[in-house]
ZAPANU-631721 format. One record per residue: residue in three letters; x, y negated, z of N, C-alpha, C in turn. Coordinates in Angstrom, 1 decimal. Layout:
REM residues N
<r type="Ala" n_east="X" n_north="Y" n_up="Z" ca_east="X" ca_north="Y" ca_up="Z" c_east="X" c_north="Y" c_up="Z"/>
...
This chain:
REM residues 96
<r type="Met" n_east="-27.8" n_north="-16.8" n_up="-88.2" ca_east="-26.7" ca_north="-17.4" ca_up="-88.7" c_east="-25.6" c_north="-16.2" c_up="-88.8"/>
<r type="Leu" n_east="-24.8" n_north="-15.9" n_up="-89.9" ca_east="-24.3" ca_north="-15.0" ca_up="-89.9" c_east="-22.3" c_north="-15.5" c_up="-90.5"/>
<r type="Cys" n_east="-21.8" n_north="-15.0" n_up="-90.2" ca_east="-20.0" ca_north="-15.2" ca_up="-90.5" c_east="-19.8" c_north="-14.1" c_up="-90.5"/>
<r type="Leu" n_east="-19.1" n_north="-13.8" n_up="-91.6" ca_east="-17.8" ca_north="-12.6" ca_up="-92.2" c_east="-16.8" c_north="-13.0" c_up="-91.6"/>
<r type="Ala" n_east="-16.2" n_north="-12.3" n_up="-90.4" ca_east="-14.3" ca_north="-12.7" ca_up="-90.3" c_east="-13.6" c_north="-11.3" c_up="-90.6"/>
<r type="Ala" n_east="-12.5" n_north="-11.5" n_up="-91.2" ca_east="-11.3" ca_north="-10.5" ca_up="-91.4" c_east="-10.3" c_north="-11.0" c_up="-91.2"/>
<r type="Pro" n_east="-9.4" n_north="-10.9" n_up="-90.2" ca_east="-8.0" ca_north="-11.2" ca_up="-90.1" c_east="-7.3" c_north="-10.7" c_up="-90.7"/>
<r type="Arg" n_east="-6.3" n_north="-10.8" n_up="-90.9" ca_east="-5.1" ca_north="-10.5" ca_up="-92.1" c_east="-4.8" c_north="-8.9" c_up="-91.5"/>
<r type="Asp" n_east="-4.7" n_north="-8.8" n_up="-90.3" ca_east="-4.3" ca_north="-7.3" ca_up="-89.8" c_east="-5.3" c_north="-6.4" c_up="-89.5"/>
<r type="Ala" n_east="-6.7" n_north="-7.0" n_up="-89.9" ca_east="-7.7" ca_north="-5.8" ca_up="-89.4" c_east="-8.1" c_north="-5.1" c_up="-91.0"/>
<r type="Asp" n_east="-8.3" n_north="-4.0" n_up="-90.9" ca_east="-8.7" ca_north="-3.2" ca_up="-91.9" c_east="-10.1" c_north="-3.5" c_up="-92.4"/>
<r type="Lys" n_east="-11.1" n_north="-4.0" n_up="-91.5" ca_east="-12.3" ca_north="-4.2" ca_up="-92.0" c_east="-12.9" c_north="-5.4" c_up="-91.3"/>
<r type="Ala" n_east="-14.0" n_north="-6.0" n_up="-92.0" ca_east="-14.6" ca_north="-7.4" ca_up="-91.3" c_east="-15.3" c_north="-6.8" c_up="-89.9"/>
<r type="Val" n_east="-15.7" n_north="-8.3" n_up="-89.5" ca_east="-16.3" ca_north="-8.3" ca_up="-88.4" c_east="-17.6" c_north="-9.2" c_up="-88.5"/>
<r type="Ala" n_east="-19.1" n_north="-9.0" n_up="-88.2" ca_east="-19.8" ca_north="-9.7" ca_up="-88.5" c_east="-19.8" c_north="-10.4" c_up="-87.3"/>
<r type="Val" n_east="-20.3" n_north="-11.7" n_up="-87.0" ca_east="-20.5" ca_north="-12.6" ca_up="-85.8" c_east="-21.8" c_north="-13.3" c_up="-86.4"/>
<r type="Val" n_east="-22.8" n_north="-12.8" n_up="-85.5" ca_east="-24.4" ca_north="-13.2" ca_up="-85.6" c_east="-25.0" c_north="-13.8" c_up="-84.7"/>
<r type="Tyr" n_east="-25.9" n_north="-14.9" n_up="-85.0" ca_east="-26.7" ca_north="-15.4" ca_up="-84.1" c_east="-28.2" c_north="-15.0" c_up="-84.4"/>
<r type="Pro" n_east="-28.8" n_north="-14.0" n_up="-83.9" ca_east="-30.0" ca_north="-13.7" ca_up="-84.6" c_east="-31.4" c_north="-14.6" c_up="-84.1"/>
<r type="Val" n_east="-31.2" n_north="-15.5" n_up="-84.9" ca_east="-32.3" ca_north="-16.7" ca_up="-84.9" c_east="-33.1" c_north="-16.6" c_up="-86.1"/>
<r type="Arg" n_east="-34.0" n_north="-17.5" n_up="-86.2" ca_east="-35.0" ca_north="-17.6" ca_up="-87.3" c_east="-34.9" c_north="-16.8" c_up="-88.7"/>
<r type="Val" n_east="-33.9" n_north="-17.4" n_up="-89.4" ca_east="-33.3" ca_north="-16.6" ca_up="-90.7" c_east="-31.9" c_north="-16.5" c_up="-90.6"/>
<r type="Ser" n_east="-31.4" n_north="-15.6" n_up="-89.7" ca_east="-30.1" ca_north="-15.3" ca_up="-89.3" c_east="-29.5" c_north="-14.3" c_up="-90.2"/>
<r type="Leu" n_east="-30.2" n_north="-13.4" n_up="-90.5" ca_east="-29.6" ca_north="-12.4" ca_up="-91.4" c_east="-29.8" c_north="-12.4" c_up="-92.8"/>
<r type="Pro" n_east="-29.5" n_north="-12.3" n_up="-93.7" ca_east="-29.7" ca_north="-12.7" ca_up="-95.0" c_east="-30.3" c_north="-11.3" c_up="-95.8"/>
<r type="Ser" n_east="-31.6" n_north="-11.2" n_up="-96.2" ca_east="-32.4" ca_north="-9.8" ca_up="-96.5" c_east="-31.3" c_north="-9.2" c_up="-97.4"/>
<r type="Val" n_east="-30.3" n_north="-9.6" n_up="-97.9" ca_east="-29.3" ca_north="-8.5" ca_up="-98.6" c_east="-28.4" c_north="-8.4" c_up="-97.8"/>
<r type="Leu" n_east="-28.2" n_north="-8.5" n_up="-96.6" ca_east="-27.5" ca_north="-7.9" ca_up="-95.6" c_east="-28.3" c_north="-6.9" c_up="-94.3"/>
<r type="Cys" n_east="-29.5" n_north="-7.0" n_up="-94.2" ca_east="-30.0" ca_north="-6.5" ca_up="-93.3" c_east="-31.8" c_north="-7.0" c_up="-93.3"/>
<r type="Ser" n_east="-32.7" n_north="-5.9" n_up="-93.4" ca_east="-33.9" ca_north="-5.9" ca_up="-93.4" c_east="-34.8" c_north="-6.6" c_up="-92.3"/>
<r type="Cys" n_east="-34.0" n_north="-7.2" n_up="-91.2" ca_east="-34.3" ca_north="-7.9" ca_up="-90.1" c_east="-34.0" c_north="-9.1" c_up="-90.1"/>
<r type="Gln" n_east="-34.4" n_north="-10.0" n_up="-91.2" ca_east="-33.6" ca_north="-11.2" ca_up="-91.7" c_east="-34.3" c_north="-12.3" c_up="-90.7"/>
<r type="His" n_east="-35.6" n_north="-12.2" n_up="-90.4" ca_east="-36.3" ca_north="-13.2" ca_up="-89.3" c_east="-36.6" c_north="-12.6" c_up="-87.7"/>
<r type="Glu" n_east="-36.5" n_north="-13.7" n_up="-87.1" ca_east="-36.8" ca_north="-13.5" ca_up="-85.8" c_east="-37.9" c_north="-12.5" c_up="-85.6"/>
<r type="Gly" n_east="-38.9" n_north="-12.6" n_up="-86.2" ca_east="-40.2" ca_north="-12.0" ca_up="-85.9" c_east="-40.1" c_north="-10.3" c_up="-86.4"/>
<r type="Asn" n_east="-39.3" n_north="-10.3" n_up="-87.6" ca_east="-39.2" ca_north="-9.0" ca_up="-88.2" c_east="-38.0" c_north="-8.2" c_up="-87.4"/>
<r type="Leu" n_east="-36.9" n_north="-9.0" n_up="-86.9" ca_east="-36.0" ca_north="-8.0" ca_up="-86.0" c_east="-36.9" c_north="-7.6" c_up="-84.6"/>
<r type="Arg" n_east="-37.7" n_north="-8.5" n_up="-84.2" ca_east="-38.5" ca_north="-8.2" ca_up="-82.8" c_east="-39.2" c_north="-6.8" c_up="-83.3"/>
<r type="His" n_east="-39.9" n_north="-6.8" n_up="-84.5" ca_east="-40.8" ca_north="-5.8" ca_up="-84.8" c_east="-39.9" c_north="-4.6" c_up="-85.3"/>
<r type="His" n_east="-38.7" n_north="-4.5" n_up="-85.8" ca_east="-37.8" ca_north="-3.5" ca_up="-86.0" c_east="-37.5" c_north="-2.8" c_up="-84.7"/>
<r type="Leu" n_east="-37.2" n_north="-3.9" n_up="-83.7" ca_east="-36.4" ca_north="-3.7" ca_up="-82.0" c_east="-37.7" c_north="-2.6" c_up="-81.8"/>
<r type="Lys" n_east="-39.0" n_north="-3.1" n_up="-81.6" ca_east="-39.8" ca_north="-2.5" ca_up="-81.2" c_east="-40.2" c_north="-1.2" c_up="-81.7"/>
<r type="Ala" n_east="-40.1" n_north="-1.1" n_up="-83.0" ca_east="-40.4" ca_north="0.4" ca_up="-83.5" c_east="-39.5" c_north="1.1" c_up="-83.5"/>
<r type="Ala" n_east="-38.0" n_north="0.9" n_up="-83.1" ca_east="-37.2" ca_north="1.7" ca_up="-82.8" c_east="-36.9" c_north="2.1" c_up="-81.4"/>
<r type="Gly" n_east="-38.0" n_north="1.4" n_up="-80.5" ca_east="-37.7" ca_north="1.6" ca_up="-78.9" c_east="-36.9" c_north="1.1" c_up="-78.1"/>
<r type="Ile" n_east="-36.3" n_north="-0.1" n_up="-79.0" ca_east="-35.2" ca_north="-0.9" ca_up="-78.2" c_east="-36.2" c_north="-2.2" c_up="-77.4"/>
<r type="Pro" n_east="-35.7" n_north="-2.6" n_up="-76.2" ca_east="-36.4" ca_north="-3.7" ca_up="-75.8" c_east="-36.1" c_north="-4.9" c_up="-76.5"/>
<r type="His" n_east="-37.3" n_north="-5.7" n_up="-76.8" ca_east="-37.6" ca_north="-6.7" ca_up="-77.8" c_east="-37.8" c_north="-7.9" c_up="-77.2"/>
<r type="Glu" n_east="-38.3" n_north="-7.8" n_up="-75.8" ca_east="-38.7" ca_north="-8.9" ca_up="-74.9" c_east="-37.6" c_north="-10.2" c_up="-74.9"/>
<r type="Gly" n_east="-37.9" n_north="-11.4" n_up="-74.9" ca_east="-36.9" ca_north="-12.3" ca_up="-74.5" c_east="-36.8" c_north="-13.0" c_up="-76.0"/>
<r type="Ala" n_east="-35.8" n_north="-14.0" n_up="-76.0" ca_east="-35.3" ca_north="-14.7" ca_up="-76.8" c_east="-34.2" c_north="-14.2" c_up="-77.7"/>
<r type="Pro" n_east="-33.8" n_north="-14.7" n_up="-78.8" ca_east="-32.5" ca_north="-14.3" ca_up="-79.6" c_east="-31.3" c_north="-14.3" c_up="-78.7"/>
<r type="Ala" n_east="-31.2" n_north="-15.1" n_up="-77.7" ca_east="-29.9" ca_north="-15.5" ca_up="-76.9" c_east="-29.9" c_north="-14.3" c_up="-75.8"/>
<r type="Asp" n_east="-31.4" n_north="-13.8" n_up="-75.5" ca_east="-31.4" ca_north="-12.5" ca_up="-74.6" c_east="-30.7" c_north="-11.3" c_up="-75.5"/>
<r type="Trp" n_east="-31.1" n_north="-11.4" n_up="-76.6" ca_east="-30.8" ca_north="-10.2" ca_up="-77.4" c_east="-29.4" c_north="-9.6" c_up="-77.7"/>
<r type="Ala" n_east="-28.5" n_north="-11.0" n_up="-77.6" ca_east="-27.2" ca_north="-11.1" ca_up="-77.8" c_east="-26.3" c_north="-10.6" c_up="-77.0"/>
<r type="Lys" n_east="-27.2" n_north="-10.2" n_up="-75.2" ca_east="-26.6" ca_north="-9.6" ca_up="-74.4" c_east="-26.6" c_north="-8.1" c_up="-74.4"/>
<r type="Ser" n_east="-27.7" n_north="-7.6" n_up="-75.3" ca_east="-27.9" ca_north="-5.9" ca_up="-75.5" c_east="-27.1" c_north="-5.5" c_up="-76.1"/>
<r type="Asp" n_east="-26.1" n_north="-4.5" n_up="-75.9" ca_east="-25.7" ca_north="-3.5" ca_up="-76.6" c_east="-26.8" c_north="-2.7" c_up="-77.6"/>
<r type="Ala" n_east="-27.7" n_north="-2.3" n_up="-77.2" ca_east="-28.8" ca_north="-1.5" ca_up="-78.2" c_east="-29.0" c_north="-2.6" c_up="-79.2"/>
<r type="Val" n_east="-29.1" n_north="-3.8" n_up="-78.8" ca_east="-29.5" ca_north="-4.7" ca_up="-80.4" c_east="-28.5" c_north="-4.8" c_up="-81.2"/>
<r type="Arg" n_east="-27.4" n_north="-4.8" n_up="-80.6" ca_east="-26.0" ca_north="-4.9" ca_up="-81.4" c_east="-25.7" c_north="-3.8" c_up="-82.4"/>
<r type="Gln" n_east="-25.9" n_north="-2.5" n_up="-81.7" ca_east="-25.8" ca_north="-1.4" ca_up="-82.3" c_east="-27.0" c_north="-1.2" c_up="-83.3"/>
<r type="Tyr" n_east="-28.2" n_north="-1.6" n_up="-83.0" ca_east="-29.2" ca_north="-1.3" ca_up="-84.3" c_east="-28.9" c_north="-2.6" c_up="-85.5"/>
<r type="Val" n_east="-28.2" n_north="-3.8" n_up="-85.2" ca_east="-28.3" ca_north="-4.8" ca_up="-86.4" c_east="-27.0" c_north="-4.3" c_up="-87.1"/>
<r type="Leu" n_east="-25.8" n_north="-3.5" n_up="-86.3" ca_east="-24.6" ca_north="-3.1" ca_up="-86.9" c_east="-25.2" c_north="-1.8" c_up="-87.9"/>
<r type="Gly" n_east="-25.8" n_north="-1.0" n_up="-87.4" ca_east="-26.5" ca_north="0.2" ca_up="-88.0" c_east="-27.4" c_north="-0.4" c_up="-89.4"/>
<r type="Ser" n_east="-27.9" n_north="-1.2" n_up="-89.1" ca_east="-28.8" ca_north="-1.8" ca_up="-90.0" c_east="-28.3" c_north="-2.5" c_up="-91.2"/>
<r type="Met" n_east="-26.9" n_north="-3.3" n_up="-90.8" ca_east="-26.2" ca_north="-3.7" ca_up="-91.9" c_east="-25.5" c_north="-2.9" c_up="-92.4"/>
<r type="Arg" n_east="-24.9" n_north="-1.9" n_up="-91.8" ca_east="-24.0" ca_north="-0.8" ca_up="-93.0" c_east="-24.9" c_north="0.0" c_up="-93.7"/>
<r type="Glu" n_east="-26.4" n_north="0.2" n_up="-93.1" ca_east="-27.3" ca_north="1.1" ca_up="-94.2" c_east="-27.8" c_north="0.0" c_up="-95.2"/>
<r type="Thr" n_east="-27.8" n_north="-0.9" n_up="-95.4" ca_east="-28.1" ca_north="-2.0" ca_up="-96.2" c_east="-26.7" c_north="-1.9" c_up="-97.1"/>
<r type="Ala" n_east="-25.5" n_north="-2.0" n_up="-96.6" ca_east="-24.4" ca_north="-1.9" ca_up="-97.6" c_east="-24.0" c_north="-0.7" c_up="-98.1"/>
<r type="Lys" n_east="-24.6" n_north="0.3" n_up="-97.7" ca_east="-24.5" ca_north="1.7" ca_up="-98.4" c_east="-25.6" c_north="1.7" c_up="-99.6"/>
<r type="Ile" n_east="-26.7" n_north="1.2" n_up="-99.3" ca_east="-27.6" ca_north="1.2" ca_up="-100.5" c_east="-27.0" c_north="0.0" c_up="-101.6"/>
<r type="Gly" n_east="-26.4" n_north="-0.9" n_up="-101.2" ca_east="-25.8" ca_north="-1.8" ca_up="-101.9" c_east="-24.6" c_north="-1.6" c_up="-102.8"/>
<r type="Gly" n_east="-24.1" n_north="-0.2" n_up="-102.3" ca_east="-23.0" ca_north="0.2" ca_up="-103.1" c_east="-21.7" c_north="0.0" c_up="-102.5"/>
<r type="Leu" n_east="-21.5" n_north="-0.4" n_up="-101.4" ca_east="-20.0" ca_north="-0.7" ca_up="-100.9" c_east="-19.6" c_north="0.3" c_up="-100.4"/>
<r type="Ser" n_east="-18.3" n_north="0.5" n_up="-100.7" ca_east="-17.4" ca_north="1.6" ca_up="-100.0" c_east="-17.3" c_north="1.4" c_up="-98.8"/>
<r type="Lys" n_east="-16.6" n_north="2.5" n_up="-98.1" ca_east="-16.5" ca_north="2.3" ca_up="-96.7" c_east="-15.4" c_north="1.5" c_up="-96.2"/>
<r type="Ser" n_east="-14.5" n_north="1.1" n_up="-97.0" ca_east="-13.4" ca_north="0.1" ca_up="-96.7" c_east="-14.4" c_north="-1.1" c_up="-96.9"/>
<r type="Glu" n_east="-15.3" n_north="-1.6" n_up="-97.4" ca_east="-15.9" ca_north="-2.4" ca_up="-97.8" c_east="-16.9" c_north="-2.9" c_up="-96.4"/>
<r type="Met" n_east="-17.3" n_north="-1.9" n_up="-95.6" ca_east="-18.2" ca_north="-2.1" ca_up="-94.7" c_east="-17.7" c_north="-3.0" c_up="-93.7"/>
<r type="Ile" n_east="-18.3" n_north="-3.1" n_up="-92.6" ca_east="-18.2" ca_north="-4.0" ca_up="-91.4" c_east="-17.7" c_north="-3.4" c_up="-90.4"/>
<r type="Arg" n_east="-16.8" n_north="-3.5" n_up="-89.7" ca_east="-16.3" ca_north="-2.6" ca_up="-88.4" c_east="-17.1" c_north="-2.7" c_up="-87.2"/>
<r type="Asp" n_east="-17.6" n_north="-3.8" n_up="-87.0" ca_east="-18.6" ca_north="-4.3" ca_up="-85.7" c_east="-19.1" c_north="-5.6" c_up="-86.1"/>
<r type="Val" n_east="-20.5" n_north="-5.7" n_up="-85.1" ca_east="-21.1" ca_north="-6.8" ca_up="-85.0" c_east="-20.9" c_north="-7.5" c_up="-83.6"/>
<r type="Ile" n_east="-20.8" n_north="-8.9" n_up="-83.5" ca_east="-20.9" ca_north="-9.8" ca_up="-82.3" c_east="-21.9" c_north="-10.6" c_up="-82.7"/>
<r type="Leu" n_east="-23.0" n_north="-10.3" n_up="-81.5" ca_east="-24.0" ca_north="-11.2" ca_up="-81.2" c_east="-23.5" c_north="-12.4" c_up="-80.5"/>
<r type="Thr" n_east="-24.2" n_north="-13.6" n_up="-81.0" ca_east="-23.6" ca_north="-14.8" ca_up="-79.8" c_east="-24.8" c_north="-15.4" c_up="-79.4"/>
<r type="Pro" n_east="-25.0" n_north="-15.8" n_up="-77.9" ca_east="-26.2" ca_north="-16.2" ca_up="-77.4" c_east="-26.5" c_north="-17.9" c_up="-77.6"/>
<r type="Glu" n_east="-25.8" n_north="-18.5" n_up="-78.5" ca_east="-25.7" ca_north="-19.7" ca_up="-79.0" c_east="-25.6" c_north="-19.7" c_up="-80.4"/>
<r type="Glu" n_east="-26.4" n_north="-20.9" n_up="-81.0" ca_east="-26.0" ca_north="-21.2" ca_up="-82.5" c_east="-24.8" c_north="-21.7" c_up="-82.3"/>
<r type="Trp" n_east="-24.5" n_north="-21.7" n_up="-83.6" ca_east="-23.1" ca_north="-22.4" ca_up="-84.0" c_east="-23.0" c_north="-22.7" c_up="-85.6"/>
<r type="Tyr" n_east="-22.4" n_north="-23.8" n_up="-85.8" ca_east="-21.8" ca_north="-24.1" ca_up="-87.4" c_east="-20.6" c_north="-24.1" c_up="-87.6"/>
<r type="Val" n_east="-20.4" n_north="-23.5" n_up="-89.2" ca_east="-19.0" ca_north="-23.7" ca_up="-89.5" c_east="-18.9" c_north="-25.0" c_up="-90.6"/>
């Protein structure tokens, strides 16, 4: 699950993410599926054990998802001002 939030006084948006089965659209990140994210984390040498709720507590996972989303945004032609500032990984599913 993914939500982009940009308060009026913020210069860039923040992504709020729950890393569940189809959480990150392929447009935003190559790790769109829980199994894919687990594979990418393992390949990057980042602990990948546990469930998505466990990953939400990991700064290494947060940094990886942020980097992956920024890289995909660059490939998509977004400017620096259109990039997200940060990623917040949530331990529970939520709905808007």
